[in-house]
A tleap script that builds the chain and sets N, CA, C and O, in Angstrom:
source leaprc.protein.ff14SB
mol = sequence {
  NMET LYS LEU ILE LEU SER THR HIE ASN VAL
  THR LEU THR LYS ALA ILE GLU ASP HIE ILE
  VAL THR ARG ILE GLU LYS LEU GLU HIE MET
  ASP GLN TYR ALA ILE ASN ALA ARG VAL ILE
  LEU GLU GLN ASP GLN LEU LYS ALA PRO GLU
  ARG GLN PHE THR CYS SER MET ARG LEU SER
  ILE PRO GLY PRO ASP LEU PHE ALA GLU ASP
  SER GLU SER ASP LEU TYR ALA ALA ILE ASP
  LEU VAL THR LYS LYS ILE GLU GLN GLN LEU
  ARG LYS ARG HIE ASN LYS PHE LYS ALA LYS
  ASN HIE SER VAL ALA SER ARG SER LYS ARG
  THR ARG GLN GLU ALA GLU CLEU
}
set mol.1.N position { 39.999 109.885 59.903 }
set mol.1.CA position { 39.006 108.597 60.269 }
set mol.1.C position { 38.507 107.578 59.057 }
set mol.1.O position { 38.183 107.982 57.940 }
set mol.2.N position { 38.502 106.527 59.370 }
set mol.2.CA position { 37.621 105.327 58.368 }
set mol.2.C position { 36.331 105.448 58.923 }
set mol.2.O position { 36.324 105.201 60.129 }
set mol.3.N position { 34.994 105.813 58.333 }
set mol.3.CA position { 33.828 105.298 58.632 }
set mol.3.C position { 33.437 104.216 58.043 }
set mol.3.O position { 33.596 103.877 56.870 }
set mol.4.N position { 32.987 103.754 58.785 }
set mol.4.CA position { 32.313 102.122 58.190 }
set mol.4.C position { 30.813 102.282 58.335 }
set mol.4.O position { 30.445 102.611 59.463 }
set mol.5.N position { 29.827 102.105 57.366 }
set mol.5.CA position { 28.160 102.379 58.168 }
set mol.5.C position { 27.500 101.446 57.341 }
set mol.5.O position { 27.678 101.179 56.152 }
set mol.6.N position { 26.663 100.971 58.219 }
set mol.6.CA position { 26.041 99.736 57.429 }
set mol.6.C position { 24.724 99.613 58.421 }
set mol.6.O position { 24.736 99.545 59.650 }
set mol.7.N position { 23.598 99.603 57.544 }
set mol.7.CA position { 22.146 99.407 58.136 }
set mol.7.C position { 21.392 97.813 57.902 }
set mol.7.O position { 21.647 96.955 57.057 }
set mol.8.N position { 20.560 97.821 58.813 }
set mol.8.CA position { 19.332 96.930 58.748 }
set mol.8.C position { 18.288 97.272 58.508 }
set mol.8.O position { 18.133 98.197 59.306 }
set mol.9.N position { 17.056 97.154 57.727 }
set mol.9.CA position { 15.879 97.538 57.820 }
set mol.9.C position { 15.705 99.138 57.515 }
set mol.9.O position { 14.762 99.925 57.607 }
set mol.10.N position { 16.750 99.213 57.203 }
set mol.10.CA position { 16.488 101.450 57.245 }
set mol.10.C position { 17.453 101.700 55.837 }
set mol.10.O position { 18.531 101.282 55.416 }
set mol.11.N position { 16.582 102.470 55.467 }
set mol.11.CA position { 17.373 102.882 53.936 }
set mol.11.C position { 18.289 104.588 54.386 }
set mol.11.O position { 17.928 105.709 54.744 }
set mol.12.N position { 19.225 104.093 54.176 }
set mol.12.CA position { 20.197 105.286 54.494 }
set mol.12.C position { 19.983 106.067 53.426 }
set mol.12.O position { 20.204 105.585 52.315 }
set mol.13.N position { 19.462 107.572 53.559 }
set mol.13.CA position { 19.203 108.682 53.108 }
set mol.13.C position { 20.760 109.596 53.168 }
set mol.13.O position { 21.684 109.144 53.846 }
set mol.14.N position { 20.907 110.836 52.430 }
set mol.14.CA position { 21.738 111.632 52.129 }
set mol.14.C position { 21.923 112.184 53.929 }
set mol.14.O position { 22.999 112.138 54.526 }
set mol.15.N position { 20.975 112.545 54.371 }
set mol.15.CA position { 21.050 113.201 55.375 }
set mol.15.C position { 21.024 112.752 56.651 }
set mol.15.O position { 21.323 113.480 57.598 }
set mol.16.N position { 20.644 111.453 56.785 }
set mol.16.CA position { 21.330 110.798 57.881 }
set mol.16.C position { 22.721 110.430 58.110 }
set mol.16.O position { 23.305 110.351 59.191 }
set mol.17.N position { 23.317 110.142 56.538 }
set mol.17.CA position { 24.754 110.280 55.992 }
set mol.17.C position { 25.456 111.258 57.100 }
set mol.17.O position { 26.149 111.016 58.089 }
set mol.18.N position { 24.949 112.537 56.471 }
set mol.18.CA position { 25.440 113.689 56.788 }
set mol.18.C position { 25.588 114.099 58.414 }
set mol.18.O position { 26.386 114.848 58.977 }
set mol.19.N position { 24.690 113.440 58.826 }
set mol.19.CA position { 23.905 113.790 60.574 }
set mol.19.C position { 25.499 112.740 61.000 }
set mol.19.O position { 26.429 113.219 61.650 }
set mol.20.N position { 25.489 111.452 60.519 }
set mol.20.CA position { 26.508 110.840 60.962 }
set mol.20.C position { 27.661 111.505 61.011 }
set mol.20.O position { 28.240 111.856 62.039 }
set mol.21.N position { 28.109 111.740 59.566 }
set mol.21.CA position { 29.491 112.228 59.666 }
set mol.21.C position { 30.007 113.149 60.403 }
set mol.21.O position { 31.193 113.136 60.734 }
set mol.22.N position { 28.657 114.613 60.956 }
set mol.22.CA position { 29.002 115.636 61.410 }
set mol.22.C position { 29.386 114.727 62.984 }
set mol.22.O position { 30.428 114.843 63.630 }
set mol.23.N position { 28.470 114.040 63.237 }
set mol.23.CA position { 28.954 113.493 64.801 }
set mol.23.C position { 30.049 112.742 64.792 }
set mol.23.O position { 30.412 112.368 65.907 }
set mol.24.N position { 30.903 112.292 63.578 }
set mol.24.CA position { 31.809 111.263 63.862 }
set mol.24.C position { 32.718 112.553 64.129 }
set mol.24.O position { 33.414 112.671 65.138 }
set mol.25.N position { 32.617 113.661 62.943 }
set mol.25.CA position { 33.886 114.151 63.145 }
set mol.25.C position { 33.787 114.907 64.459 }
set mol.25.O position { 34.903 114.867 64.978 }
set mol.26.N position { 33.031 115.500 65.132 }
set mol.26.CA position { 33.304 115.483 66.442 }
set mol.26.C position { 33.900 114.723 67.136 }
set mol.26.O position { 34.709 115.239 67.907 }
set mol.27.N position { 33.802 113.688 67.148 }
set mol.27.CA position { 34.511 112.917 68.140 }
set mol.27.C position { 36.110 112.213 67.491 }
set mol.27.O position { 36.778 111.290 67.957 }
set mol.28.N position { 36.338 113.002 66.359 }
set mol.28.CA position { 37.899 112.647 65.345 }
set mol.28.C position { 38.447 114.194 66.309 }
set mol.28.O position { 39.528 114.325 66.883 }
set mol.29.N position { 37.527 115.024 66.248 }
set mol.29.CA position { 38.248 116.520 66.857 }
set mol.29.C position { 38.713 116.074 68.569 }
set mol.29.O position { 39.690 116.619 69.084 }
set mol.30.N position { 38.043 115.238 69.181 }
set mol.30.CA position { 38.299 114.909 70.509 }
set mol.30.C position { 39.519 113.730 70.608 }
set mol.30.O position { 40.192 113.445 71.598 }
set mol.31.N position { 39.558 113.334 69.687 }
set mol.31.CA position { 40.810 112.104 69.554 }
set mol.31.C position { 41.231 112.098 68.376 }
set mol.31.O position { 40.580 111.487 67.529 }
set mol.32.N position { 42.322 112.717 68.056 }
set mol.32.CA position { 42.733 112.619 66.439 }
set mol.32.C position { 43.689 110.850 66.075 }
set mol.32.O position { 44.215 110.306 65.103 }
set mol.33.N position { 43.462 110.556 67.441 }
set mol.33.CA position { 44.480 109.091 66.613 }
set mol.33.C position { 43.314 108.035 66.641 }
set mol.33.O position { 43.715 106.882 66.479 }
set mol.34.N position { 42.275 108.147 66.773 }
set mol.34.CA position { 40.668 107.265 66.195 }
set mol.34.C position { 41.368 106.730 65.024 }
set mol.34.O position { 42.145 107.234 64.213 }
set mol.35.N position { 40.923 105.696 65.157 }
set mol.35.CA position { 41.442 104.757 63.300 }
set mol.35.C position { 40.016 104.740 62.701 }
set mol.35.O position { 39.796 105.468 61.733 }
set mol.36.N position { 39.167 104.068 63.136 }
set mol.36.CA position { 38.197 104.018 62.628 }
set mol.36.C position { 36.563 103.955 62.939 }
set mol.36.O position { 36.402 103.179 63.882 }
set mol.37.N position { 35.712 104.318 62.630 }
set mol.37.CA position { 34.022 104.059 63.380 }
set mol.37.C position { 33.391 103.268 62.915 }
set mol.37.O position { 33.275 103.254 61.689 }
set mol.38.N position { 32.845 102.459 63.588 }
set mol.38.CA position { 32.119 101.002 62.904 }
set mol.38.C position { 30.383 101.316 63.361 }
set mol.38.O position { 29.889 100.848 64.387 }
set mol.39.N position { 29.720 102.082 62.498 }
set mol.39.CA position { 28.272 102.543 62.877 }
set mol.39.C position { 27.205 101.395 62.343 }
set mol.39.O position { 27.403 100.865 61.250 }
set mol.40.N position { 25.988 101.009 63.214 }
set mol.40.CA position { 25.315 100.090 62.715 }
set mol.40.C position { 24.082 100.812 63.388 }
set mol.40.O position { 23.852 101.187 64.538 }
set mol.41.N position { 23.048 100.872 61.630 }
set mol.41.CA position { 21.755 101.172 62.372 }
set mol.41.C position { 20.451 100.162 62.067 }
set mol.41.O position { 20.364 99.435 61.077 }
set mol.42.N position { 19.691 100.249 62.884 }
set mol.42.CA position { 18.644 99.080 63.040 }
set mol.42.C position { 17.447 99.581 63.088 }
set mol.42.O position { 17.132 100.678 63.549 }
set mol.43.N position { 16.563 98.550 62.472 }
set mol.43.CA position { 15.076 98.955 62.584 }
set mol.43.C position { 14.213 97.652 62.976 }
set mol.43.O position { 13.853 96.812 62.151 }
set mol.44.N position { 13.955 97.610 64.257 }
set mol.44.CA position { 12.792 96.535 64.420 }
set mol.44.C position { 11.334 96.837 64.643 }
set mol.44.O position { 10.861 97.403 65.629 }
set mol.45.N position { 10.732 96.411 63.662 }
set mol.45.CA position { 9.294 96.453 63.709 }
set mol.45.C position { 8.701 95.958 64.804 }
set mol.45.O position { 7.850 96.637 65.378 }
set mol.46.N position { 9.113 94.491 65.345 }
set mol.46.CA position { 8.590 94.182 66.486 }
set mol.46.C position { 8.620 94.777 67.846 }
set mol.46.O position { 7.824 94.689 68.781 }
set mol.47.N position { 9.769 95.419 67.708 }
set mol.47.CA position { 10.045 96.154 69.114 }
set mol.47.C position { 8.919 97.058 69.636 }
set mol.47.O position { 7.866 96.993 69.000 }
set mol.48.N position { 8.966 97.911 70.713 }
set mol.48.CA position { 7.894 98.662 71.144 }
set mol.48.C position { 8.073 100.040 70.261 }
set mol.48.O position { 9.165 100.090 69.697 }
set mol.49.N position { 7.375 100.950 70.077 }
set mol.49.CA position { 7.687 102.115 69.395 }
set mol.49.C position { 8.519 103.235 69.673 }
set mol.49.O position { 8.942 104.107 68.914 }
set mol.50.N position { 8.685 103.056 70.924 }
set mol.50.CA position { 9.742 103.871 71.582 }
set mol.50.C position { 11.391 103.432 71.534 }
set mol.50.O position { 12.364 104.151 71.763 }
set mol.51.N position { 11.350 101.979 71.148 }
set mol.51.CA position { 12.757 101.421 71.169 }
set mol.51.C position { 13.064 100.861 69.778 }
set mol.51.O position { 13.980 100.079 69.523 }
set mol.52.N position { 12.270 101.311 69.004 }
set mol.52.CA position { 11.984 100.769 67.202 }
set mol.52.C position { 13.582 100.888 66.302 }
set mol.52.O position { 13.984 100.149 65.404 }
set mol.53.N position { 14.241 102.044 66.901 }
set mol.53.CA position { 15.419 102.208 66.164 }
set mol.53.C position { 16.476 102.204 66.783 }
set mol.53.O position { 16.614 102.951 67.751 }
set mol.54.N position { 17.652 101.209 66.296 }
set mol.54.CA position { 18.838 100.790 67.374 }
set mol.54.C position { 19.868 101.600 66.678 }
set mol.54.O position { 19.845 101.542 65.449 }
set mol.55.N position { 20.915 102.465 67.334 }
set mol.55.CA position { 22.277 103.034 66.600 }
set mol.55.C position { 23.218 102.212 67.286 }
set mol.55.O position { 23.046 102.096 68.500 }
set mol.56.N position { 24.391 101.486 66.643 }
set mol.56.CA position { 25.564 100.796 67.799 }
set mol.56.C position { 26.388 101.509 66.998 }
set mol.56.O position { 26.158 101.643 65.796 }
set mol.57.N position { 27.597 102.116 67.701 }
set mol.57.CA position { 29.373 102.252 67.105 }
set mol.57.C position { 30.404 101.768 68.128 }
set mol.57.O position { 30.158 101.495 69.303 }
set mol.58.N position { 31.498 101.706 67.568 }
set mol.58.CA position { 32.275 100.868 67.855 }
set mol.58.C position { 33.651 101.655 67.408 }
set mol.58.O position { 34.199 101.403 66.335 }
set mol.59.N position { 34.171 102.666 68.367 }
set mol.59.CA position { 35.369 103.273 67.880 }
set mol.59.C position { 36.664 102.439 68.304 }
set mol.59.O position { 36.947 101.895 69.372 }
set mol.60.N position { 37.359 102.531 67.077 }
set mol.60.CA position { 38.988 101.771 67.075 }
set mol.60.C position { 39.695 102.724 67.575 }
set mol.60.O position { 39.511 103.806 67.017 }
set mol.61.N position { 40.563 102.720 68.566 }
set mol.61.CA position { 41.668 103.637 69.127 }
set mol.61.C position { 42.754 102.786 69.526 }
set mol.61.O position { 42.496 101.604 69.750 }
set mol.62.N position { 43.913 103.201 69.648 }
set mol.62.CA position { 44.836 102.778 70.206 }
set mol.62.C position { 44.315 102.119 71.753 }
set mol.62.O position { 43.900 102.938 72.573 }
set mol.63.N position { 44.332 101.146 72.010 }
set mol.63.CA position { 44.566 100.787 73.392 }
set mol.63.C position { 42.682 99.706 72.956 }
set mol.63.O position { 42.429 99.281 71.829 }
set mol.64.N position { 41.841 99.559 74.041 }
set mol.64.CA position { 40.674 99.224 74.408 }
set mol.64.C position { 39.658 100.286 73.232 }
set mol.64.O position { 39.513 101.504 73.337 }
set mol.65.N position { 39.158 99.531 72.324 }
set mol.65.CA position { 37.848 100.113 71.472 }
set mol.65.C position { 37.007 100.632 72.447 }
set mol.65.O position { 36.974 100.385 73.653 }
set mol.66.N position { 36.202 101.526 71.645 }
set mol.66.CA position { 34.619 102.112 72.597 }
set mol.66.C position { 33.459 101.524 71.960 }
set mol.66.O position { 33.583 101.470 70.736 }
set mol.67.N position { 32.302 101.039 72.440 }
set mol.67.CA position { 31.538 100.696 72.073 }
set mol.67.C position { 30.050 101.679 72.802 }
set mol.67.O position { 30.262 102.351 73.811 }
set mol.68.N position { 29.049 101.661 72.362 }
set mol.68.CA position { 27.884 101.962 73.018 }
set mol.68.C position { 26.934 101.617 71.881 }
set mol.68.O position { 27.204 101.353 70.710 }
set mol.69.N position { 25.705 101.682 72.527 }
set mol.69.CA position { 24.283 101.454 71.769 }
set mol.69.C position { 23.243 102.057 72.535 }
set mol.69.O position { 23.106 102.031 73.759 }
set mol.70.N position { 22.419 102.687 71.546 }
set mol.70.CA position { 20.859 102.834 71.957 }
set mol.70.C position { 19.613 102.496 71.357 }
set mol.70.O position { 19.445 101.837 70.331 }
set mol.71.N position { 19.009 102.860 71.879 }
set mol.71.CA position { 17.440 102.425 71.113 }
set mol.71.C position { 16.555 103.490 71.438 }
set mol.71.O position { 16.302 103.857 72.585 }
set mol.72.N position { 16.070 103.996 70.340 }
set mol.72.CA position { 15.242 105.075 70.746 }
set mol.72.C position { 13.984 105.546 69.497 }
set mol.72.O position { 14.591 105.619 68.429 }
set mol.73.N position { 12.940 105.777 69.347 }
set mol.73.CA position { 11.650 105.996 68.219 }
set mol.73.C position { 12.320 107.053 67.587 }
set mol.73.O position { 11.719 107.340 66.552 }
set mol.74.N position { 13.335 107.772 67.772 }
set mol.74.CA position { 13.445 108.373 66.432 }
set mol.74.C position { 15.534 108.066 66.038 }
set mol.74.O position { 16.502 108.221 66.783 }
set mol.75.N position { 15.456 107.657 64.746 }
set mol.75.CA position { 16.659 107.233 64.731 }
set mol.75.C position { 17.890 108.512 64.885 }
set mol.75.O position { 18.959 108.262 65.442 }
set mol.76.N position { 17.621 109.699 64.396 }
set mol.76.CA position { 18.552 110.850 64.874 }
set mol.76.C position { 18.440 110.958 66.477 }
set mol.76.O position { 19.549 111.039 67.004 }
set mol.77.N position { 17.644 110.973 67.133 }
set mol.77.CA position { 18.020 110.983 68.458 }
set mol.77.C position { 18.519 109.645 69.033 }
set mol.77.O position { 18.913 109.672 70.199 }
set mol.78.N position { 18.549 108.562 68.412 }
set mol.78.CA position { 19.901 107.835 68.761 }
set mol.78.C position { 21.164 107.733 68.616 }
set mol.78.O position { 21.950 107.564 69.548 }
set mol.79.N position { 21.584 107.867 66.954 }
set mol.79.CA position { 22.855 108.863 66.587 }
set mol.79.C position { 23.072 109.704 68.056 }
set mol.79.O position { 23.579 109.272 69.091 }
set mol.80.N position { 22.690 110.622 67.870 }
set mol.80.CA position { 22.950 111.740 69.285 }
set mol.80.C position { 23.625 110.936 70.274 }
set mol.80.O position { 24.834 110.904 70.502 }
set mol.81.N position { 22.346 110.046 71.045 }
set mol.81.CA position { 22.844 109.841 72.278 }
set mol.81.C position { 23.660 108.813 72.548 }
set mol.81.O position { 24.095 108.539 73.667 }
set mol.82.N position { 23.933 108.091 71.295 }
set mol.82.CA position { 25.385 106.768 71.104 }
set mol.82.C position { 26.675 107.996 70.842 }
set mol.82.O position { 27.808 107.798 71.282 }
set mol.83.N position { 26.368 109.065 70.189 }
set mol.83.CA position { 27.998 110.031 70.149 }
set mol.83.C position { 27.977 110.537 71.449 }
set mol.83.O position { 29.075 110.807 71.935 }
set mol.84.N position { 26.886 110.744 72.186 }
set mol.84.CA position { 27.461 111.432 73.552 }
set mol.84.C position { 28.187 110.523 74.150 }
set mol.84.O position { 29.275 110.818 74.642 }
set mol.85.N position { 27.588 109.046 74.200 }
set mol.85.CA position { 27.983 107.901 75.056 }
set mol.85.C position { 29.791 107.943 75.065 }
set mol.85.O position { 30.618 107.917 75.976 }
set mol.86.N position { 29.894 108.023 73.535 }
set mol.86.CA position { 31.332 107.977 73.342 }
set mol.86.C position { 32.151 109.095 73.388 }
set mol.86.O position { 33.356 109.120 73.135 }
set mol.87.N position { 31.343 110.147 73.772 }
set mol.87.CA position { 32.157 111.276 74.127 }
set mol.87.C position { 32.589 110.983 75.510 }
set mol.87.O position { 33.768 111.116 75.838 }
set mol.88.N position { 31.528 110.524 76.461 }
set mol.88.CA position { 32.249 110.555 77.900 }
set mol.88.C position { 32.969 109.468 77.885 }
set mol.88.O position { 33.737 109.377 78.843 }
set mol.89.N position { 32.998 108.267 76.832 }
set mol.89.CA position { 33.925 107.282 77.444 }
set mol.89.C position { 35.207 108.088 76.547 }
set mol.89.O position { 36.199 107.365 76.636 }
set mol.90.N position { 35.439 109.011 75.932 }
set mol.90.CA position { 36.391 109.678 75.265 }
set mol.90.C position { 37.103 110.179 76.714 }
set mol.90.O position { 38.112 109.872 77.348 }
set mol.91.N position { 35.895 111.208 76.874 }
set mol.91.CA position { 36.628 112.153 78.049 }
set mol.91.C position { 37.330 111.558 79.573 }
set mol.91.O position { 38.262 112.030 80.225 }
set mol.92.N position { 36.495 110.365 79.826 }
set mol.92.CA position { 37.233 109.827 80.545 }
set mol.92.C position { 38.046 109.203 80.586 }
set mol.92.O position { 38.649 108.957 81.631 }
set mol.93.N position { 38.382 108.660 79.280 }
set mol.93.CA position { 39.706 107.903 78.974 }
set mol.93.C position { 40.975 109.016 79.078 }
set mol.93.O position { 42.050 108.686 79.578 }
set mol.94.N position { 40.722 110.381 78.544 }
set mol.94.CA position { 41.297 111.573 78.266 }
set mol.94.C position { 42.219 111.928 79.561 }
set mol.94.O position { 43.445 112.008 79.640 }
set mol.95.N position { 41.066 112.141 80.692 }
set mol.95.CA position { 40.960 112.563 82.124 }
set mol.95.C position { 42.024 111.493 82.809 }
set mol.95.O position { 43.031 111.914 83.378 }
set mol.96.N position { 41.739 110.130 82.715 }
set mol.96.CA position { 42.448 109.128 83.170 }
set mol.96.C position { 44.212 109.064 82.831 }
set mol.96.O position { 45.109 108.585 83.525 }
set mol.97.N position { 44.268 109.665 81.649 }
set mol.97.CA position { 45.754 109.671 81.045 }
set mol.97.C position { 46.119 111.085 81.689 }
set mol.97.O position { 47.114 111.036 82.412 }
set mol.98.N position { 45.627 112.099 81.593 }
set mol.98.CA position { 46.225 113.510 82.474 }
set mol.98.C position { 46.693 113.102 83.865 }
set mol.98.O position { 47.785 113.362 84.372 }
set mol.99.N position { 45.464 112.272 84.509 }
set mol.99.CA position { 45.821 112.243 86.056 }
set mol.99.C position { 46.843 111.444 86.257 }
set mol.99.O position { 47.600 111.605 87.214 }
set mol.100.N position { 47.009 110.327 85.231 }
set mol.100.CA position { 48.228 109.717 85.852 }
set mol.100.C position { 49.917 110.252 85.460 }
set mol.100.O position { 50.995 109.986 85.992 }
set mol.101.N position { 49.488 111.240 84.117 }
set mol.101.CA position { 50.762 111.804 83.887 }
set mol.101.C position { 50.983 112.935 85.180 }
set mol.101.O position { 52.090 113.202 85.646 }
set mol.102.N position { 50.173 113.310 85.472 }
set mol.102.CA position { 50.228 114.327 86.658 }
set mol.102.C position { 50.621 113.455 87.767 }
set mol.102.O position { 51.579 113.866 88.422 }
set mol.103.N position { 50.069 112.284 88.143 }
set mol.103.CA position { 50.642 111.812 89.561 }
set mol.103.C position { 51.977 111.198 89.227 }
set mol.103.O position { 52.779 110.955 90.128 }
set mol.104.N position { 52.214 110.969 88.107 }
set mol.104.CA position { 53.872 110.337 88.208 }
set mol.104.C position { 54.561 111.982 88.079 }
set mol.104.O position { 55.378 112.227 88.966 }
set mol.105.N position { 54.332 113.000 87.165 }
set mol.105.CA position { 55.272 113.903 87.776 }
set mol.105.C position { 55.355 114.651 88.935 }
set mol.105.O position { 56.413 115.260 89.090 }
set mol.106.N position { 54.216 114.797 90.080 }
set mol.106.CA position { 54.240 114.920 91.535 }
set mol.106.C position { 55.034 114.231 92.379 }
set mol.106.O position { 55.480 114.686 93.433 }
set mol.107.N position { 55.252 112.995 91.891 }
set mol.107.CA position { 55.863 111.727 92.368 }
set mol.107.C position { 57.195 112.025 92.389 }
set mol.107.O position { 57.853 111.899 93.422 }
set mol.108.N position { 57.733 112.463 91.211 }
set mol.108.CA position { 59.158 112.661 91.062 }
set mol.108.C position { 59.706 113.627 91.884 }
set mol.108.O position { 60.725 113.538 92.569 }
set mol.109.N position { 58.434 115.189 91.676 }
set mol.109.CA position { 58.764 116.183 92.331 }
set mol.109.C position { 59.096 116.270 93.381 }
set mol.109.O position { 59.870 117.169 93.709 }
set mol.110.N position { 58.476 115.087 94.537 }
set mol.110.CA position { 58.122 115.359 95.719 }
set mol.110.C position { 59.598 114.458 96.240 }
set mol.110.O position { 60.312 114.920 97.130 }
set mol.111.N position { 59.891 113.242 95.607 }
set mol.111.CA position { 61.392 112.905 95.734 }
set mol.111.C position { 62.239 113.506 95.861 }
set mol.111.O position { 63.097 113.398 96.737 }
set mol.112.N position { 62.146 114.631 94.605 }
set mol.112.CA position { 63.538 115.278 94.487 }
set mol.112.C position { 63.394 115.895 95.664 }
set mol.112.O position { 64.168 115.511 96.541 }
set mol.113.N position { 62.267 117.144 96.078 }
set mol.113.CA position { 62.296 117.678 97.406 }
set mol.113.C position { 62.888 117.030 98.549 }
set mol.113.O position { 63.856 117.453 99.181 }
set mol.114.N position { 62.175 115.866 98.792 }
set mol.114.CA position { 62.956 115.048 99.787 }
set mol.114.C position { 64.503 115.036 99.524 }
set mol.114.O position { 65.301 115.610 100.266 }
set mol.115.N position { 64.797 114.445 98.584 }
set mol.115.CA position { 66.011 114.205 98.288 }
set mol.115.C position { 67.320 115.648 98.706 }
set mol.115.O position { 68.471 115.460 99.100 }
set mol.116.N position { 66.760 116.771 98.497 }
set mol.116.CA position { 67.285 117.670 98.518 }
set mol.116.C position { 67.294 118.178 100.225 }
set mol.116.O position { 68.099 118.989 100.683 }
set mol.117.N position { 66.326 117.570 100.923 }
set mol.117.CA position { 66.220 118.068 102.477 }
set mol.117.C position { 67.317 117.256 103.046 }
set mol.117.O position { 67.586 117.334 104.244 }
savepdb mol mol.pdb
quit
């Protein structure tokens, strides 16, 4: 998966980059068809201190892209919450796909049983 990382008023340290990469690898494990992840880190000192750091993430996958954004007082907390939101969206998408396949299979099984009667 390709990672596109951009910052605004935030100095990108190796620790921040490593933290983001570990979170992206976890997302990649959940969906191996992910094409790229675009992460934007921002700091706005004019906002309230508890909403100073903003992290937004767009995950490009086949179909509609997944997007999440969060603002926190700590940059690491914002990154963690955004990845948690993306994980929830991936899980929901995966469960929807499984349920659709399951209902199609059960429908065909039911029609086959009715034909035998």
